[in-house]
C-alpha positions as CSV (number, residue, x, y, z in Angstrom):
1,M,-52.8,-86.1,-36.8
2,S,-49.9,-84.1,-35.6
3,N,-46.0,-84.8,-36.2
4,I,-44.2,-85.4,-33.0
5,I,-41.2,-83.8,-32.3
6,L,-38.8,-84.1,-29.8
7,V,-35.1,-83.2,-28.7
8,V,-33.2,-86.4,-26.9
9,K,-30.1,-84.6,-25.0
10,V,-27.7,-87.3,-24.3
11,K,-24.4,-86.8,-21.8
12,V,-21.9,-89.3,-22.5
13,K,-19.7,-90.4,-20.0
14,E,-16.5,-88.4,-21.3
15,E,-14.1,-91.8,-21.2
16,F,-16.7,-92.8,-23.9
17,T,-17.4,-89.8,-26.2
18,Q,-15.8,-90.7,-29.3
19,E,-17.1,-94.3,-29.3
20,V,-20.5,-93.1,-28.5
21,Y,-20.1,-90.1,-31.0
22,T,-19.3,-93.1,-34.0
23,F,-22.2,-95.4,-33.2
24,M,-24.4,-92.2,-32.9
25,K,-23.3,-91.5,-36.2
26,A,-24.1,-95.2,-37.3
27,L,-27.9,-94.4,-36.0
28,H,-28.2,-91.2,-37.4
29,K,-27.5,-92.7,-40.9
30,L,-29.6,-96.0,-40.5
31,T,-32.6,-94.4,-39.1
32,H,-33.1,-92.1,-42.1
33,E,-32.3,-95.0,-44.5
34,L,-34.9,-97.3,-42.5
35,D,-37.1,-95.5,-40.8
36,S,-40.1,-94.5,-43.5
37,G,-41.8,-92.2,-41.1
38,C,-38.6,-90.2,-40.1
39,I,-39.3,-86.5,-41.2
40,Q,-36.3,-85.1,-39.4
41,Y,-33.2,-86.7,-37.5
42,D,-30.6,-84.6,-37.0
43,L,-27.8,-84.8,-35.1
44,H,-25.8,-82.3,-33.0
45,K,-22.8,-81.3,-30.5
46,V,-23.4,-79.2,-27.5
47,K,-20.8,-76.6,-28.2
48,E,-20.0,-75.8,-24.3
49,E,-19.9,-79.5,-23.6
50,E,-17.4,-81.8,-25.2
51,S,-19.5,-85.1,-24.3
52,M,-23.0,-83.8,-24.9
53,F,-24.8,-84.3,-28.0
54,C,-28.6,-83.7,-29.2
55,F,-31.1,-85.5,-31.7
56,I,-33.6,-83.5,-33.4
57,E,-36.5,-85.5,-34.4
58,T,-39.5,-85.4,-36.0
59,W,-41.8,-88.0,-36.4
60,E,-45.2,-88.5,-38.9
61,N,-47.1,-89.6,-36.0
62,Q,-46.5,-92.0,-32.9
63,E,-46.7,-95.0,-34.3
64,S,-44.0,-94.3,-36.5
65,L,-41.5,-93.1,-33.2
66,D,-43.0,-96.3,-31.8
67,E,-41.7,-98.3,-34.6
68,H,-38.5,-96.8,-34.7
69,M,-38.0,-97.4,-30.8
70,Q,-38.3,-101.0,-32.1
71,K,-35.6,-101.6,-34.9
72,G,-32.7,-103.0,-34.2
73,H,-30.6,-100.4,-35.3
74,F,-32.3,-98.5,-32.0
75,K,-32.3,-101.2,-29.8
76,N,-28.6,-102.3,-30.6
77,F,-27.4,-98.3,-29.9
78,M,-29.5,-98.2,-26.7
79,E,-27.3,-101.6,-25.6
80,F,-24.4,-100.5,-26.9
81,T,-24.7,-97.3,-25.0
82,D,-25.6,-98.9,-21.4
83,G,-23.4,-98.1,-18.7
84,K,-21.8,-95.5,-21.1
85,V,-24.2,-92.6,-20.8
86,E,-24.6,-90.2,-17.5
87,E,-28.2,-89.0,-18.7
88,I,-30.5,-88.8,-21.5
89,K,-33.3,-86.4,-21.4
90,I,-36.2,-86.3,-23.6
91,D,-38.1,-83.1,-24.2
92,F,-41.4,-83.3,-26.3
93,L,-42.5,-79.9,-28.1
94,E,-45.5,-78.6,-29.6
95,K,-45.3,-76.5,-32.4
96,Y,-46.3,-73.0,-31.3
97,V,-46.4,-70.8,-34.3
98,E,-47.3,-71.8,-38.3
């Protein structure tokens, strides 16, 4: 079974940038601690845009990703960011070269 690889871009409303970033760091830490199917879960800031962040994620399988999205730390993040985010864009990737 193939790993699930995705890039999640989060465009935060400017006035909420710092508080959402703080919550993103907590989500990053808790995901590494609590999600056993997580292979990679990196948080980046897009250089050209002060309020754009990017998670680069690799999961063992779809079940691991689904479990992550049902856990409290992820649900808390989604609830906290409601109304504070302009856009969330998710791209699923396929490894092209081994």
